[in-house]
C-alpha positions in Angstrom: -16.3 -2.4 9.7 -16.3 -5.6 11.9 -13.7 -8.5 11.3 -16.7 -10.2 10.3 -18.0 -7.9 8.1 -14.4 -7.4 6.4 -14.1 -11.5 6.3 -17.1 -11.9 4.3 -16.0 -9.0 2.1 -12.6 -10.9 1.6 -14.1 -14.4 0.7 -16.6 -13.2 -1.4 -14.0 -11.2 -3.2 -12.6 -14.4 -3.5 -15.3 -16.9 -4.6 -16.5 -14.2 -7.2 -13.2 -13.6 -9.0 -12.5 -17.5 -8.4 -15.5 -18.2 -10.7 -15.0 -15.6 -13.1 -11.4 -16.8 -13.9 -13.2 -20.7 -14.3 -15.0 -19.0 -17.2 -12.6 -17.1 -18.4 -14.0 -13.7 -17.8 -10.9 -12.3 -16.6 -7.4 -14.3 -16.2 -6.5 -13.3 -12.4 -3.7 -15.7 -10.7 -3.2 -16.0 -6.7 -1.2 -13.1 -6.0 -3.6 -11.1 -7.8 -6.1 -12.2 -5.5 -3.9 -11.2 -2.0 -3.1 -8.3 -3.7 -6.3 -6.8 -4.3 -7.4 -8.9 -0.4 -4.6 -7.1 1.2 -5.5 -4.0 -0.3 -9.4 -4.5 0.8 -8.4 -5.2 4.3 -6.0 -2.7 4.9 -8.5 0.3 3.3 -10.9 -1.0 5.9 -8.5 -1.4 8.6 -6.8 2.4 8.3 -10.2 3.9 7.5 -12.7 2.3 10.3 -9.9 2.2 12.9 -9.2 6.0 12.2 -12.9 7.0 13.1 -11.6 4.9 16.6 -8.5 7.0 16.6 -7.0 3.9 17.3 -3.5 4.2 16.0 -1.3 1.1 16.3 -4.2 -0.8 14.5 -4.0 2.4 11.6 -0.5 1.7 11.6 -0.6 -2.2 10.6 -3.6 -0.9 8.3 -0.9 1.0 6.2 1.5 -1.6 6.0 -0.9 -4.0 4.9 -2.5 -1.2 2.2 1.4 -1.0 1.1 2.3 -4.6 1.6 -0.8 -5.1 -1.1 0.1 -2.2 -3.5 3.9 -4.3 -3.5 2.5 -7.2 -4.4 0.7 -6.3 -7.4 3.8 -4.3 -8.3 5.9 -6.7 -8.3 3.7 -9.5 -10.6 2.5 -7.2 -13.0 5.9 -5.2 -13.4 9.8 -6.3 -13.9 11.6 -4.4 -11.4 14.5 -6.1 -10.2 14.3 -5.5 -7.2 17.7 -7.7 -5.5 18.5 -8.9 -1.9 19.9 -6.0 -0.1 16.9 -3.6 -1.2 14.7 -4.9 1.8 16.2 -3.0 4.4 15.2 0.3 1.7 11.7 -1.5 1.3 11.5 -1.8 5.4 12.3 2.0 5.6 9.8 3.1 2.6 7.0 0.8 4.0 7.2 1.9 7.9 7.4 5.5 7.1 4.4 5.1 4.3 2.9 3.6 7.0 4.2 6.7 10.0 2.9 9.4 7.4 -0.8 7.7 6.7 -0.8 7.4 10.4 -0.2 11.1 10.8 -2.8 12.5 8.4 -5.5 9.7 9.2 -5.4 10.0 13.3 -4.7 13.3 15.7 -1.1 12.7 16.2 2.0 14.9 17.1 4.3 16.3 14.2 7.2 13.3 15.3 5.0 11.0 13.4 5.3 13.3 10.2 9.0 14.2 10.6 9.9 10.3 11.2 8.0 9.8 8.2 9.7 11.6 5.7 13.0 10.8 7.3 12.5 6.9 6.6 11.1 7.6 3.4 13.7 9.4 2.1 16.8 7.4 3.5 14.8 4.1 2.0 14.7 5.9 -1.0 18.0 6.8 -0.9 19.1 3.8 0.3 17.2 2.1 -2.5 19.1 5.0 -5.2 22.6 4.3 -4.0 22.7 0.5 -3.6 21.4 -0.2 -6.8 21.7 0.4 -10.9 19.8 3.1 -10.9 20.1 6.6 -11.2 17.9 9.6 -9.5 16.6 9.8 -13.8 15.9 5.9 -14.6 14.5 5.4 -11.3 12.1 8.4 -12.1 11.6 6.7 -15.3 10.6 3.8 -14.1 8.3 4.7 -11.4 5.8 6.3 -14.0 4.7 3.6 -15.7 3.4 2.5 -12.3 2.0 6.1 -11.6 0.6 4.6 -15.2 -1.2 2.3 -14.1 -2.2 2.4 -10.6 -3.8 5.9 -10.6 -7.0 4.5 -9.6 -5.0 4.2 -6.0 -3.1 7.5 -5.6 -7.0 8.8 -7.0 -8.0 6.2 -3.7 -6.0 7.1 -1.6 -6.5 11.3 -2.2 -10.0 11.2 -1.9 -9.4 8.9 2.0 -6.9 11.8 2.5 -9.6 14.2 2.0 -11.8 12.3 3.7 -10.2 11.3 7.3 -9.0 15.4 7.0 -12.0 16.1 6.9 -13.8 14.6 9.8 
């Protein structure tokens, strides 16, 4: 997908969302528009650039998508994420980006290993430096998964489509 086409889609999305919000058809905030725009940009970059095997753009697209998910979660849920969790969030985002990179392009197994190490260390740091236990972490993630299950289905379908190419 060309960047011009992507920009047109994002601008149309913002205009339609703005008008629907003005006419009280939907209730959407600026953070929601930013989140959904980042989701659209991330999906378009990952899908479009994985066909071209452009690894850097796939990684950046995955990070953009994950930032959209992060903004969507923090806007809709009260997670009480403190200042000390930024390193663990960066590790989780980087590991997830590397995992998407490994899934969507023909990369070496080292990307998968590094992704698993980053995600695991990020989750361990997040749990260790917070007031959460592992059980409360799982209980707090379940409502998020219940709310964002369409995103998980889209990710699953994209993984299947990208693996079958």
